[in-house]
C-alpha positions, 0 to 999 in steps of 0.5 A: 940208756938213761943214767940212774937218778937216786932218791934216798928217804929217811926210812921205808915207810916214808919211801913208800908214801913218797913213791905212792905220791910220785906215782899218782902224779905220773899216772895223772900226767900220762892220762892228761897227755894221752888219755890213758896210762900204763904201769907195771907192778912189782911184788915183794915187801916194797912193791906191796908197801907202795900199793898200800900207801897208794890205797890210803892216799887221799890223792888216789882219787885224782887217778882215773882208774878206769883208764889205767892199764896194769901189768906185771913184771913177774909172777909166781907160777902158782894156782889162781888165787894163791896168796903168794901170787903177786896179783893176789897180794896186789888185789888185797893191798889196792886193786879191790879198793879202786874202780879199775876196768877188769879188762885193763888188769893184765895178770900173768897166767896162773898154773893149772889154767889153760897152759897147765903146768907149762910156764913157757907156754904161759910166758908166750901167752903173756908176750902175745897179750903185750904185743897186741897192746903195743902201738906203732912206735913202741919198742920191743913189741910191748907197750911203752909203759909209763912207769915200770916198778921193780923190787931189787933183791939182796942178790940184785935180782929184778922181776924173776931175772936172777944172776947168771940164770938164762932169763937174764941173758934173753935178748929177743923174747919179751917174757920167759918162763923161769925154772930153778929160781934160787928163791921159792917158788922155783917156777915163775914167769918174768919180763925180760930186760928188752921188755923192761927197757921199753918203759918210759920210766923204770923205778927200782925200789929197795929198802932195808939193810939187807939190800945195801950190798945189792944196791951198791953193786948194781950201781957200780955197773958190773954187768947185767949177767952178774947183777940184773938190776944194773941192766934195768933202765928206762927210755926217759928216766931210771929212778932208784927209790931207796931208804937210808939203810939200803943206800948205806953202801953207795959210794959218796960221789953217787949219793944225792945231795939232798934226801927226804 
């Protein structure tokens, strides 16, 4: 377990720009070291803002997009092309604008496809895809993602792991079907904490006053069942990227000495 590092930015716009620049650097470093890089994307307003900032960054061409694997932390189990699906929004914000290798874009299954309406079967299918991509020495039967992005919900949920729900208690499977999610749509597919913790770096994103309580609670380490965000950490680094509004209720002793 790596201790969380906090970076607090003036506002959500600056946070998105800085996170995009940080991500470009991390991808380029990974590609220089190993030839390829892998990133797990997140949806929601902060995840999409980061992708939009990356798309508009003059430094984006430093990335060799053909040697980047993209995965997702969770997905709304809706039909292919539905505007509420994370992959649909990611394509709109960034993916359609860069020369990715389609074989390296690992979208989670949609409802109405080969698995029909069976979210559990879709989760098993994605878990098998992850396992196939894992290399000897990787953890938990998934690739050692270079960066795994997570948005933090107002209830401290991450991916589609919600407080007290069965998915957050999973200790062996890497992907689960989620039913009865407290925010719509109720049926989803999500990585589990064992898969999340296999990443080299986990970055948690939160901006806005409505996230302040959740950030403070998660950083107080109440336990992952009550606050799933507190159970998300990387093998080498755990980074919380916040704006001042989301950081407003962090205890003074945890607040970083310098912020952008």
